[in-house]
Structure formats: C-alpha cells, structure tokens
VOBA-1610 file (N, C-alpha, C; in pm, whole numbers, padded with zeros to 5 digits, always signed):
BEGIN
Unk+03706-01156+00951Unk+03576-01222+00963Unk+03554-01254+01110Unk+03442-01213+01165Unk+03407-01236+01304Unk+03308-01350+01314Unk+03329-01444+01405Unk+03238-01556+01425Unk+03164-01534+01556Unk+03032-01540+01551Unk+02948-01519+01669Unk+02860-01642+01685Unk+02854-01697+01806Unk+02768-01812+01832Unk+02650-01767+01915Unk+02529-01800+01869Unk+02408-01761+01944Unk+02305-01870+01929Unk+02265-01929+02037Unk+02157-02029+02035Unk+02186-02148+01944Unk+02311-02191+01935Unk+02343-02306+01853Unk+02374-02272+01708Unk+02351-02147+01667Unk+02381-02105+01531Unk+02518-02040+01529Unk+02588-02057+01422Unk+02715-01987+01404Unk+02697-01889+01291Unk+02722-01763+01322Unk+02705-01658+01223Unk+02839-01594+01196Unk+02872-01575+01072Unk+02994-01506+01037Unk+02958-01366+00992Unk+03024-01270+01056Unk+02999-01131+01017Unk+03120-01080+00942Unk+03095-01014+00835Unk+03202-00962+00752Unk+03145-00910+00623Unk+03227-00906+00518Unk+03175-00856+00390Unk+03070-00949+00333Unk+02977-00897+00251Unk+02873-00982+00191Unk+02937-01093+00108Unk+02875-01209+00112Unk+02925-01323+00036Unk+02869-01320-00104Unk+02943-01375-00202Unk+02885-01385-00336Unk+02763-01476-00335Unk+02673-01458-00430Unk+02548-01533-00433Unk+02571-01684-00439Unk+02682-01729-00496Unk+02706-01872-00512Unk+02766-01937-00386Unk+02799-01858-00286Unk+02864-01910-00166Unk+02764-01987-00080Unk+02800-02105-00039Unk+02714-02180+00052Unk+02791-02204+00180Unk+02718-02208+00290Unk+02778-02230+00421Unk+02705-02346+00486Unk+02775-02438+00541Unk+02717-02556+00601Unk+02691-02531+00749Unk+02569-02560+00794Unk+02532-02543+00933Unk+02491-02677+00991Unk+02522-02700+01115Unk+02489-02822+01188Unk+02550-02946+01123Unk+02482-03057+01133Unk+02538-03184+01087Unk+02565-03177+00937Unk+02488-03246+00859Unk+02509-03241+00714Unk+02377-03220+00644Unk+02287-03148+00709Unk+02153-03142+00654Unk+02111-03006+00601Unk+02158-02900+00659Unk+02107-02768+00620Unk+02216-02687+00551Unk+02183-02638+00435Unk+02273-02548+00364Unk+02202-02415+00347Unk+02273-02308+00372Unk+02214-02175+00361Unk+02291-02097+00255Unk+02221-02040+00161Unk+02283-01951+00065Unk+02293-01816+00130Unk+02410-01769+00151Unk+02431-01646+00226Unk+02442-01527+00133Unk+02365-01429+00162Unk+02373-01302+00093Unk+02305-01203+00184Unk+02376-01110+00234Unk+02325-01020+00334Unk+02200-00947+00290Unk+02101-00940+00380Unk+01980-00863+00355Unk+01872-00934+00276Unk+01896-01054+00224Unk+01795-01119+00143Unk+01690-01190+00225Unk+01729-01259+00331Unk+01629-01335+00404Unk+01671-01356+00548Unk+01575-01393+00628Unk+01595-01427+00768Unk+01548-01569+00788Unk+01607-01638+00881Unk+01565-01774+00913Unk+01458-01765+01020Unk+01343-01829+00995Unk+01235-01836+01092Unk+01215-01981+01130Unk+01174-02004+01252Unk+01150-02139+01297Unk+01020-02143+01375Unk+00941-02248+01355Unk+00815-02260+01427Unk+00780-02407+01443Unk+00692-02435+01536Unk+00641-02570+01554Unk+00501-02576+01494Unk+00470-02687+01427Unk+00338-02705+01368Unk+00283-02840+01411Unk+00151-02851+01407Unk+00086-02976+01441Unk+00100-03078+01329Unk+00062-03200+01358Unk+00074-03308+01258Unk-00010-03281+01134Unk-00133-03231+01154Unk-00218-03203+01038Unk-00156-03100+00946Unk-00098-02996+01006Unk-00034-02892+00926Unk+00086-02948+00852Unk+00163-03034+00919Unk+00278-03095+00854Unk+00234-03184+00737Unk+00125-03257+00755Unk+00074-03341+00646Unk+00029-03255+00528Unk-00037-03144+00558Unk-00079-03052+00451Unk+00043-02995+00379Unk+00148-02963+00455Unk+00272-02912+00397Unk+00332-03016+00303Unk+00335-03140+00345Unk+00390-03246+00261Unk+00304-03265+00134Unk+00172-03254+00148Unk+00085-03262+00030Unk+00116-03150-00068Unk+00134-03031-00015Unk+00168-02915-00099Unk+00303-02937-00169Unk+00400-02991-00093Unk+00532-03017-00151Unk+00523-03113-00269Unk+00441-03219-00252Unk+00425-03316-00360Unk+00353-03255-00479Unk+00248-03180-00453Unk+00168-03121-00561Unk+00249-03018-00641Unk+00326-02937-00571Unk+00402-02831-00637Unk+00543-02874-00676Unk+00584-02993-00631Unk+00717-03047-00659Unk+00827-02951-00613Unk+00817-02912-00485Unk+00916-02821-00426Unk+00967-02881-00295Unk+01080-02829-00249Unk+01135-02873-00122Unk+01061-02806-00006Unk+01089-02849+00115Unk+01016-02800+00233Unk+01034-02649+00253Unk+01156-02601+00240Unk+01181-02458+00261Unk+01103-02372+00161Unk+01104-02414+00035Unk+01031-02339-00067Unk+00881-02344-00041Unk+00831-02461-00003Unk+00688-02476+00026Unk+00648-02386+00142Unk+00727-02387+00248Unk+00695-02304+00365Unk+00698-02156+00329Unk+00798-02116+00250Unk+00810-01976+00211Unk+00690-01933+00126Unk+00651-02017+00028Unk+00537-01982-00058Unk+00407-01976+00021Unk+00385-02074+00108Unk+00262-02075+00188Unk+00257-01958+00286Unk+00370-01922+00343Unk+00374-01807+00433Unk+00343-01679+00356Unk+00400-01665+00236Unk+00371-01547+00154Unk+00223-01540+00118Unk+00164-01655+00082Unk+00020-01657+00051Unk-00062-01618+00174Unk-00022-01666+00290Unk-00094-01633+00413Unk-00086-01485+00446Unk+00031-01426+00429Unk+00048-01283+00456Unk-00034-01201+00358Unk-00033-01240+00230Unk-00113-01169+00130Unk-00262-01177+00164Unk-00308-01295+00204Unk-00448-01312+00243Unk-00484-01228+00364Unk-00393-01225+00461Unk-00416-01144+00582Unk-00426-00997+00546Unk-00338-00949+00458Unk-00343-00808+00418Unk-00476-00776+00350Unk-00524-00866+00266Unk-00653-00843+00199Unk-00767-00840+00300Unk-00766-00934+00395Unk-00871-00936+00498Unk-00869-00808+00581Unk-00749-00763+00618Unk-00735-00640+00697Unk-00787-00521+00618Unk-00758-00516+00489Unk-00804-00405+00405Unk-00956-00403+00395Unk-01017-00520+00374Unk-01163-00527+00366Unk-01225-00484+00499Unk-01166-00528+00608Unk-01218-00491+00740Unk-01209-00340+00763Unk-01096-00280+00727Unk-01080-00134+00742Unk-01184-00059+00658Unk-01209-00110+00539Unk-01307-00047+00451Unk-01448-00059+00509Unk-01484-00178+00555Unk-01617-00199+00613Unk-01640-00110+00735Unk-01536-00089+00814Unk-01548-00007+00935Unk-01541+00141+00905Unk-01519+00176+00778Unk-01511+00317+00740Unk-01381+00383+00781Unk-01278+00303+00811Unk-01149+00357+00855Unk-01053+00381+00739Unk-01093+00340+00620Unk-01007+00360+00502Unk-01095+00380+00379Unk-01043+00456+00285Unk-01109+00471+00156Unk-01076+00347+00073Unk-01143+00333-00041Unk-01116+00220-00129Unk-00970+00224-00175Unk-00922+00341-00208Unk-00784+00357-00254Unk-00686+00314-00146Unk-00708+00362-00022Unk-00619+00328+00090Unk-00627+00179+00121Unk-00746+00122+00117Unk-00763-00021+00144Unk-00690-00105+00039Unk-00695-00062-00087Unk-00623-00135-00193Unk-00473-00129-00167Unk-00426-00016-00118Unk-00284-00002-00084Unk-00247-00095+00031Unk-00331-00100+00133Unk-00307-00191+00247Unk-00305-00335+00198Unk-00396-00370+00108Unk-00403-00506+00055Unk-00285-00539-00035Unk-00218-00436-00086Unk-00103-00458-00173Unk-00140-00500-00314Unk-00260-00457-00358Unk-00306-00492-00493Unk-00348-00364-00565Unk-00350-00366-00699Unk-00399-00250-00774Unk-00545-00221-00739Unk-00584-00096-00754Unk-00718-00051-00718Unk-00826-00136-00784Unk-00814-00161-00914Unk-00921-00233-00984Unk-00927-00379-00942Unk-00813-00438-00907Unk-00814-00575-00855Unk-00884-00580-00719Unk-00862-00476-00638Unk-00926-00471-00507Unk-01077-00452-00523Unk-01117-00369-00617Unk-01261-00349-00642Unk-01324-00481-00688Unk-01253-00557-00770Unk-01303-00689-00812Unk-01316-00783-00693Unk-01220-00778-00602Unk-01225-00859-00480Unk-01348-00823-00397Unk-01375-00693-00385Unk-01493-00648-00310Unk-01621-00697-00377Unk-01623-00693-00510Unk-01740-00740-00584Unk-01761-00889-00562Unk-01654-00968-00567Unk-01663-01113-00544Unk-01720-01144-00406Unk-01682-01064-00309Unk-01725-01088-00170Unk-01856-01017-00136Unk-01914-00951-00233Unk-02042-00881-00216Unk-02035-00779-00100Unk-01922-00708-00094Unk-01904-00607+00010Unk-01978-00480-00031Unk-02062-00432+00057Unk-02135-00307+00034Unk-02048-00194+00089Unk-02017-00100+00002Unk-01925+00006+00040Unk-01997+00122+00108Unk-01942+00163+00222Unk-01995+00284+00288Unk-01931+00407+00225Unk-01974+00443+00104Unk-01908+00551+00031Unk-01989+00679+00038Unk-01916+00787+00065Unk-01973+00921+00059Unk-01915+00988-00065Unk-01979+01090-00111Unk-01930+01163-00230Unk-01788+01213-00211Unk-01757+01262-00091Unk-01622+01312-00067Unk-01518+01200-00076Unk-01556+01076-00039Unk-01463+00961-00051Unk-01426+00937-00197Unk-01527+00945-00284Unk-01502+00922-00426Unk-01408+01029-00480Unk-01433+01154-00444Unk-01348+01264-00490Unk-01205+01245-00439Unk-01190+01209-00310Unk-01057+01186-00253Unk-00984+01073-00325Unk-01056+00966-00356Unk-00996+00853-00425Unk-00951+00890-00566Unk-01033+00965-00635Unk-00998+01006-00771Unk-00875+01096-00767Unk-00870+01189-00673Unk-00752+01278-00661Unk-00626+01198-00629Unk-00638+01102-00537Unk-00522+01019-00501Unk-00476+00937-00620Unk-00571+00886-00698Unk-00535+00806-00816Unk-00466+00894-00920Unk-00513+01017-00935Unk-00452+01107-01032Unk-00310+01145-00990Unk-00287+01162-00860Unk-00152+01193-00812Unk-00059+01077-00838Unk-00108+00956-00819Unk-00027+00836-00839Unk+00012+00815-00985Unk-00067+00863-01077Unk-00042+00845-01220Unk+00050+00952-01275Unk+00065+01063-01202Unk+00144+01176-01253Unk+00291+01146-01249
//
C-alpha cells in the first residue's frame, strides 16, 4: 500500500477497498467510503445565501450536507444539459433527436419539454426523416 500526501489529503493507493471500508481523514469529522472509481471529492466556496438555501434543502429533504450538495449538483447539471439542448435546437445546430440525446432524456420527454416552453421548432422535412431513421436504428 502506497501513501501519497497532496494538499493536506492523504491518499492510499493499492487494491480497491471493500464497500464497507471507511477511512478517517483529518480530525474526527470527515469519513469517506472508499471504493475506486465511484466518486471524486469536489470542494467549492459558496456565499451565505447559498449556504442558507443548502441548509433549507437539507431540512426539507432530511439529508446530510454531502447528500444535499450531490443531489443539487446533479439537478443543476441536468438542467444545464436541457438548456444547452434547447439552445442547440433553436440555433438549428441539432435535430430534435440529437438535442434529446444532449439533454439526456427520452425523445418524447424532450418534445414535452419543448411544448411546455413553447419552443417553435425550425424543422425541415429532411430533419424529420433523419430523426425517424435515427429512432428506428436505436430501436433495432
């Protein structure tokens, strides 16, 4: 087992640990469940308002801070992907099928999202044919 120190963190490199293994870092406050490839530790600074909102979310969902941050980050990334997909579609840089893929949602869910947002599609006949062919390939 190799021990590497970087920026105040101690990392042990070696065989993967069993899922139940816990490793204590720093004083007596942080415990990390170690399992190679599952997650990375991220750190950021937030303003007071954001921290208050995080605490409100923690109370409402009855979760700890790490879980709350992870869930909110996932929601933010999903929202960003949807916004990017809608923007690509509006600019004519993606078909509906490709935009749904970028958004990470099924085609019909993405079409419902477009309907909710009253997005007018710049669709040509060839776009529809391309989308139908792509959908048929995906189902095969």
